[in-house]
C-alpha positions in Angstrom: 0.2 0.0 0.0 2.4 2.2 0.7 4.7 2.0 -2.3 0.9 2.2 -4.2 0.7 5.7 -2.0 3.7 7.0 -2.7 3.4 6.9 -6.5 -0.3 8.1 -6.4 1.0 11.3 -4.9 4.3 11.1 -7.5 1.1 10.8 -10.2 -0.8 13.6 -8.5 2.1 16.7 -8.9 2.5 15.8 -12.4 -1.4 15.9 -13.5 -1.6 18.8 -11.8 0.8 20.2 -14.8 -1.6 19.5 -17.0 -3.6 22.4 -19.2 -5.9 22.5 -22.6 -3.3 23.0 -24.6 -0.9 19.9 -23.3 -3.9 17.5 -24.7 -2.2 16.8 -28.4 1.6 16.7 -27.4 3.3 13.4 -28.0 4.7 11.4 -24.9 7.5 9.4 -24.5 4.3 6.1 -24.9 5.1 6.1 -28.8 1.6 6.8 -30.4 -0.1 8.3 -27.9 -0.8 12.2 -27.1 -1.6 13.3 -24.0 -5.3 13.0 -24.5 -4.9 8.8 -25.2 -2.4 8.9 -22.5 -5.0 9.8 -19.9 -7.8 7.5 -21.1 -5.2 4.9 -20.7 -4.4 5.7 -17.5 -7.8 6.0 -16.4 -8.0 2.8 -17.8 -5.3 1.6 -15.9 -6.9 2.6 -12.1 -10.6 1.4 -12.8 -9.3 -2.7 -13.7 -6.6 -1.6 -10.6 -9.9 -1.2 -8.5 -11.4 -4.1 -10.0 -8.2 -6.2 -8.6 -8.9 -4.7 -5.1 -12.6 -7.3 -5.3 -10.7 -9.9 -6.5 -10.8 -9.7 -10.3 -9.6 -7.6 -13.3 -11.5 -8.0 -16.3 -9.0 -7.3 -19.3 -11.4 -4.7 -21.2 -11.4 -1.3 -21.4 -14.4 1.4 -20.3 -14.6 4.3 -22.0 -12.6 6.9 -20.4 -14.2 10.3 -18.6 -14.1 13.0 -22.0 -11.0 15.0 -22.5 -12.2 18.3 -20.2 -13.2 15.9 -17.3 -9.9 13.5 -17.4 -8.0 15.4 -14.9 -10.8 15.8 -11.8 -11.3 12.0 -13.0 -8.4 11.0 -12.9 -7.8 12.5 -9.4 -11.3 10.4 -8.4 -10.1 7.7 -9.6 -6.5 7.9 -7.5 -8.2 8.8 -4.2 -11.1 5.7 -4.8 -8.2 2.8 -6.0 -6.4 3.6 -2.5 -9.3 3.0 -0.9 -10.0 0.0 -2.4 -6.8 -1.6 -1.6 -6.8 -0.4 1.6 -10.1 -2.3 2.1 -8.7 -5.5 0.4 -9.0 -8.3 1.7 -8.0 -11.0 -1.2 -4.9 -13.2 -1.1 -5.1 -13.0 -5.1 -6.1 -10.8 -7.6 -7.2 -13.2 -11.0 -6.2 -11.8 -13.7 -7.6 -13.1 -17.3 -8.4 -16.0 -15.1 -4.9 -16.6 -14.1 -4.7 -15.9 -10.0 -1.8 -13.5 -9.0 -0.7 -12.6 -5.2 -2.7 -9.2 -4.2 0.8 -7.4 -3.8 2.0 -8.4 -7.7 -0.9 -6.2 -9.1 -0.1 -3.2 -5.8 3.4 -3.4 -7.2 2.2 -3.3 -11.0 -0.3 -0.9 -10.1 2.8 1.2 -8.7 4.8 1.0 -11.9 1.7 2.0 -14.4 0.9 4.7 -12.4 4.3 6.4 -11.6 6.1 5.5 -15.0 2.9 6.9 -16.6 3.2 10.2 -14.0 6.4 10.8 -15.4 5.5 10.5 -18.9 3.0 12.9 -18.2 5.3 15.5 -16.6 7.8 15.0 -19.7 5.0 15.7 -22.0 3.6 19.0 -20.0 7.5 20.2 -19.1 7.2 19.9 -15.7 9.6 17.5 -15.2 9.7 16.3 -12.2 11.6 13.5 -10.9 10.7 10.0 -9.7 12.0 10.1 -6.6 15.7 8.1 -5.9 14.2 5.5 -2.9 10.6 5.0 -5.0 12.5 4.0 -8.0 14.6 2.3 -6.4 11.2 0.4 -4.3 10.1 0.2 -7.9 12.9 -1.3 -9.8 12.6 -5.2 -8.9 8.6 -4.7 -10.5 10.4 -2.6 -13.6 13.1 -5.7 -14.2 10.3 -8.3 -14.2 7.8 -6.2 -16.6 11.3 -5.6 -18.9 11.7 -9.5 -18.4 8.4 -10.1 -19.4 7.5 -8.3 -21.7 4.0 -7.9 -23.5 3.2 -4.6 -25.3 2.8 -2.9 -21.9 5.4 -0.5 -22.1 8.4 0.0 -24.7 11.7 -2.0 -25.1 14.5 -1.4 -22.6 16.8 0.8 -23.5 20.7 0.8 -22.5 21.6 3.2 -20.0 24.8 4.4 -18.7 26.6 2.4 -15.9 26.5 5.5 -13.7 22.5 6.5 -14.3 20.4 7.0 -11.2 17.6 4.9 -9.5 15.1 7.0 -11.8 17.3 6.3 -15.3 17.6 2.9 -14.4 13.6 1.9 -13.4 12.6 4.0 -16.4 15.0 2.9 -19.3 13.6 -0.5 -18.1 10.4 0.5 -19.2 11.6 2.1 -22.6 12.1 5.8 -21.9 14.7 7.2 -23.7 17.6 9.1 -22.8 16.4 12.0 -25.4 13.8 12.1 -22.9 15.5 12.7 -20.1 16.5 15.6 -17.8 20.2 16.5 -18.2 
């Protein structure tokens, strides 16, 4: 829960930088503009909230209209924390396959933090993922990189002296040109 809460707090700060003028800008997520990314984030929050009740159906709900997305994302983020705080199930069925609740919560934290970073890069906010948060997300990011199913871009190389944020993001396809200098 603590890791998920920290990822949500970080992403809330990047979402606060979004204006209507940003919605059609390209993001670090190939083929998505910011409006598309926000729709995906909204759908992901819905899915992870479902997981707190024991099942994640692999379908997409219609996202809120673009003008309402930020408010909708804020509400859904709060709902997600509440749902996971009250979760009592030890496993979550994802497409019929049981997965430990802890795994789903860590996957949610990575998804939320990385896409929060994408939002910040798109708006020019450049809010870094805290080193301790990036370190905590690293094992899950590595697992996602090893089992790529198209959720993120393929891993990209980084210098040996890269910090935790850069290494974690590179595992999920975020390129060096997307980083602060």
